[in-house]
N, C-alpha and C positions, 0 to 999 in steps of 0.2 A: 523332519522339522516342519511343523504346520505354521503357515503364515496367517496372521489375523488381519482382516481388512480393517483399516482405520477409517473413521468417519471423515477424516480430512481428505482421504483419497477418493471418496465418492463424488467430490465436486470437480474432479479432473475432466478435461474435455472428452476423454474416452467414454465416460459414463453419462454424458449428456443425453437427454431424451431427444426424440425426433423433433419435437417442437423447438427445443433449444438449438438444434442444428439448423433448422429452417430460419430461425431468428438470426443466427450468426451469418448464414448465407445472405440474407436480406441486408443485414448491417454491412457486410463486406461489399456488396454491390452498391449500396448507397454511398459508402465511403469512397469507393473506387471511381464511380461515375454517377453523380446525382441525376444528370440529364438522362442517361440511359435507364436509370431506375424509374424515373418519371414516365418515360415513353413505354417502358415495360408494363407499368401499372395501367396506363391509358389503353394500351393494346389489350391487356387482360380484361379491362372493363368492356371494351368493344366485343371481345370474344364471348364473354358471359351474356351480354345483352343480345348478341346475335343468336345464341342458343335459346334464350328466353323468347325472343320474337319468332323463332322457328317453331315453337310449340303450338299445337292446334288450339290450345286454350287462349292464346294471344290474339287469334284472328276471329273476326265476327262470323265467318263462314264455318263450314265443317272440315275444310281441308287446311293443311299446314301451309305456311308461307314459304315461297321459293327462297333458296339460299341467297341469291343476289339481292332480293328485296329485303330480306331480314338483315343482311350485312349492311346494306346501304342505310336502312332505317337506324340500325344500331350506331353506325358512325355519325349519322346526321344528328342523332339524339345526344350522344356523348360529346360530340364536337360542337354542340349547340349551333348547328348550321341552319336548319329549317327547310332544306330541300327534301323532296319526297318523290318516290317513284310510284306511290299508291295514294289514294285519297285518305288522309289521316283522320278525317272526321267519320268515315263510314267503314274503313277497312278493319280497324282494330276493335277487339272486344273491350269490355271494362278493364280486364286484366292488362291488355295491351296498352290501353290509354294510361293506366297507372304506371306502367313501365316507362312510358314517354315522360310523364310528369316527374318521376323520380330521377330518370336519367339526365334530363336537362339541368336539374338542380345540382346533381353530382358533377356533370361536365362543366357547369358554369363557374365552379369554384376555381378552376385553373389547373394546369398540368402539374407544376411543381408544388403549388400549395396543396393540391390533392395528395400528392405523394408524401408531403410532409405530414399531413393529417393522418394518413394510413400508417406511416412510420411511427407516429406518436402513439397510435392505438397498439401497434405491435410491441414497441419498446416501453410503453407506459411512461415515457418522459420525453421532454423536448430538449434534446441535447444540442451541442454546437453544430453537428453536421445537419441536423434537422432544421436548425435556424438558418444555416447557410442555404439550404435548399429553398426555403420559403423566401428568403431575401433575394435569391436569384430569380424568383418569379416576378418580383417587383423591380428588379434591376438586372437585366440580362448581362450587363458587363461583368458581373461576378463570375460568369461562366468562362471568362477569358483571363489570361494573364495580363498584368499591366495595372496602372493606377486607376483607382475608382474615386470619383469625386466625393468629397467629404459630405456635401449636402445631397446625398442620394435620396431616393424616394422614401425608403424606410430603413432606419438604422438597424443593425443586427440585434441590439437589445430590445427593439420594439416589435420583434416578430411575433411574440406571444400575443401582444395586443392586436397585431394585424390579423392573426387567425381568429381571434374573438370578434373583430370587426367584420370579417368575412361572413361568419355565421350569423351574427346579430343583424347586420345590414341587410342580408338576403331575406331573413325572416321578417324583419320590420317593414322593409320596402314592399315586398311581395304581399304581405298581409294588408298593409294600408291601401295599396292599389286595388286589391281584390275587393275590399269593403266598399271603396268608392265606385267600383265597377258594377256592383249589385243593382243599383237603380236602372242602369242601362239594360241589364239582362232582363229585369222584370218588364221594362218598357217594351222590349222586343217581343214579349209574349211567351217567354219560357216559364215553365213551372218552377217552384222554389228549389227543388233538388237540382235541376239542370242549371238554374241560374247561379247557384252557389258553385257548382262544379266548373261551369264556364268562366266565372269570375276569377277563381283561383288559377285555372288553367291559363287564361289570357295574361294574368298577372305574372305568372312564372315565365311564360314565353316572352313577355316584354322585357323583364329585368335580365333574363339570361340572353337576350338578343337572339332568340331562336326563330320565332315567327310562325309556329304551327297554329292552325285553327282547329278548335275542337268541334265546331258546329258545321253542318252542311251549308255551303254557300259562303263560308268565311266571313269577311267583313261586309258582305252585301246587305245584311239586315241593318247594318250600322252606317250606311253610306252618308247619312245626314246627321248622325249623332256625333257632333264635334266634341262633346264632353268625353265620350268613350275613347275617341281617337286621340284626344289630348292626353288622357291618362296613359294610353299605350306609348305615346311619344315620350312622356315623362319617364316611364319605366325604362324604355330603351336608352334614353339620354343618361340616366343614372347608372345603368349597367355598363354603358360604354365608357364611363369616366375612368374606371379602374379602381380596385380596392385601395391602393395607396393614396389616391386622391380623396376617396371617401373617408379614409382614415385621417388624413390631414384636415379635411374640412370638419370632421366630427370633433377633432381636438381643438382647433383654433380658427373657426370660421369668422370670428370677430377680429382676427389679427392677420389680414392678408399679407402684411409685410414680412411675416414669419414663415410664409409658405416656401417650400423648396422650389428650385428652378423647374423640376419635373412637374410639380403641381401647376405652376404658372404657365408653362409651355403647353401642358395638356388642355387646360381650360381655355387659354387664348386661341390655340389652333382649332379646338373643337368648335368654339363659338364662331370663328371666322368661316370655317368650312360649312357650318350649319346655315348661316345667313347667305354666304356666297352661293352655295348650292341651291337654296330656295330661289334666289334671284335668277340664276341661270335657267332653272326649270320653268319659272314664271315666263321668262322671255321666249323660251323655245317651245312651250306647250300651250300657251294661252289661247291660241287659235286652232288647236288640233281638235277636230270634232269627236275623235274617238277617246280623248282623255279629258282635258279641261275646257275644251271649247264650248261644252254644253252647260258649264257652271256659271254662276254669277261672279262678280268681282271678288266678293269676300270668300266664296268657296274656292276660287282659283288660287288666291293668296294662301289660304290655309292648307290646301292640298299640296302646294309647292313646298311649304315648310315640312309637311308630313313626309313626302317622298324624299326630301333632303335628309331628314333624320333617319328614315328607314334604310336608305342606301348606305348608311354608315355601318350597317350590320344588323339592323332591326328585323328586316324580313317581312313585315306586314305590308300589304298593298291594297289600295282601294281601286286601282285601275289595272288593266292588263298590260304587263310589261312589254308584250309583243306589239302593242299598239303605239308605243312611244316612237317619236321620230328617231331616225338614226343618230342625229346629233345628241339627243337626250339620252339614248342608250349608251353612247360613248361617255358622256358626263357621269351617268350612273355607274358605269364600270370603273371610272377613275375614283369616284368616291368610295366604292366598295373596296377597291384595292388598298386605299389608305386605311379604312377601318376606324377603330376607336382607340382608346387609351391602353397603355401597357398594363398587363395583369388585370385586364377587364374581361367581361363576358363577350366582348366584341372581338372580331378577327382583323385581318388585314396586316399591313406592315406597321401599323400604329401611327398615331398623329405626331408623337414625339420624333419618330424617325423622319417624317416629312419636314418637321420644324428644323431639325438639325441640318438636313440637306439645304434648306433655304438659308439658314444662318451661315453655312459654309460658303454658299454662293455670294451672299451679301458681303461677307468678310473678304472674299477674293476680289470682288468688284471694288471694294474700298482700299485694297492693298494692305489689309490688316493681317497680322501674323497668326492671330487666334480668333476663335469664335466667342462671342459674348452675348449674353442674354440676361436681362434684369440685373445688371450689375455684377454678374458672375462670369467667369471664364469657363468654357466647356472644353475638356481635354480632346485632343485630336484623335485619340483611340475610339472615342464615341462616334466620330465621323466615319472611321474605318468600319466600325460595327454597323452603322446605319447603311453604308454602301453595300455591305455584305447581305444585310437583310433584304434590301431592294433587289439585289442581283439574284439571290436565291429565290425570292418570290416570283420575279419575272421569269426565271428559268422554269419553275414548276408550272406556271400558267402557260408558257409557250409550249412545253412538251405535252401537257395535257390537251391543249387546244389542237395541236397537230394530230394527236391520236384520235380525238373525238371527231375532228373533221374527216379523217380518213375512214373512220368507221361509219359515220352517218351521212356524209356528203351534205350536211345541213348548211344554211347560210352562215357565213363567217361571223357576222355580228351577233347572231343568236348563240353560237358556240362560245365566242369570247365572253359574252355576258354571263352565261351559266357557269363557265369554268372559273371566272373571277369570283362569282358568287360562291362557288364551292370552296375555292382557296381562302377567301375572306370570311368564310362561315357566315354569309349574309342570309341566304335563303330565298332571295328573289329569283324568279325564273321566267323565261320567255315561253315556257312550255316544253322546251327541249328535253329536260331531265326526265320527265315522266314518260317520254317516248323512247328512251335509250334502250338498246339491246343489252343483254347481260354483260357482254365485254365492256361496253361503255359505262355501265353501272359500276363495275369494279374500278375502272379508271377514275371516275368521279369520287368514289369512296376513298381511294388513295389520295386524291387531291384534297379532299376535306380533312383527312387525317393529318397530312403534312402541314396544311394551313393552320389547323388548330394547335397542334403540338408546338408550332412556332419554328420559323426558319433558323433562328439562333440556337434554340435547343436541339433541333434536328442536326444542324451542322456540328454542334459540339459533341453530340452523341456519336456521330459517324466518324468524327475525326480521331486520329490516333492520339495516344497520350502525348502531351506537349513535351518537347525537348528544350533544354536550356542551351541556347547557342552562345558559345564563348568567343565568337569572332564576328567581325563585320566585313562583308565583301566591299570592293571598291564601288563607289557611287557613280552612276551615270544617268542623265536625264533624257528620257525619250520625248519625242514631240507629241503633244496632246492638243487636240482641238484643231 
């Protein structure tokens, strides 16, 4: 008896094509652990760009790039850090520079948002799991069990609008800044082709908070061009706010009372740190002959605001970081460790994390049972998440600093500065990174990767699947403080 194959049987799993099996495997991984899926995509991008940077065509010379330099550049580009072990303006060919430009725009989108976008391309639809992944990029508490505040940064149904905002805001902001930068490029004496390329390159590096310089000498030709420096500062500021904040401002900038607590906390803390940092740098550096001591009063004030904004993850510098006073280096390290807004192109532990810690301290000092901000109560699990972020970040910085110190025997303040810059994906350097041996380069690469992926995402990816505990152990209070 001969069996006839029915058309209905051809759609069974056994007859799926290899593309269908790959799609199912990706879908299973995304459903099982979105954070691990995102990290896998980010690691895959780093691997691809490492291979591309290793090609002879990517380097200006005739030889291929060493593996440790190619890996470090790939991580720095994809993680939008801005640190470099080579001279970015002269080392790479036009093909290599194009890779840098494309890579920072891909990396600036964000870990989980990037995973969502690629998942959308693969599945051709934005399903519930994809929306959850994008929402977790704007609200890390979704990665953990427990209650989530109703007034979160972006609601689940708005994720499609968020992804559109990510793409549109990046294109519009980078394009506008590039056009405004063109007069400065022409004034510096560059030909039209280089002026256009430099303008768009600087614009992308500012909005993505990367800080690479496309021209030899970096910002030296623009030392007194405050228009150009102001545009860079504006791009860094917008990029560090975070896409949820840009999304909220684009929807209702005329109605601040409707903004969520996340938006208000991000804006308030960012502005406070910006002005406070400028004031501290002004006081500490105004008489330093190697930095601001040679400037007039107006230039000193402007440069104080410039470095305050750039230490938040911008990465551009008009002075030598090694020339800063030790006290100023410490303040810069603190600002870099904090970083910018959640789901932004900036790094660090994020400004909302710092705000929650201060709100908890104020509530404890006043004897209040809960944290409150702008007329809203903040759940205690957000405090637990904030403490975890700071602890993980401090641990990564401490371990990397010890290893770099052991390898290089360099001064502690220089090592701490560059390690925090790597973790916070800032890009400022005292010059230590460029002189690291290969083993130090690999350590800094890992530090950048863990800092960009995010301590919350990394912890969630490495943690085992959550168990539901059906009992509570007896309570006992240890002595604290």
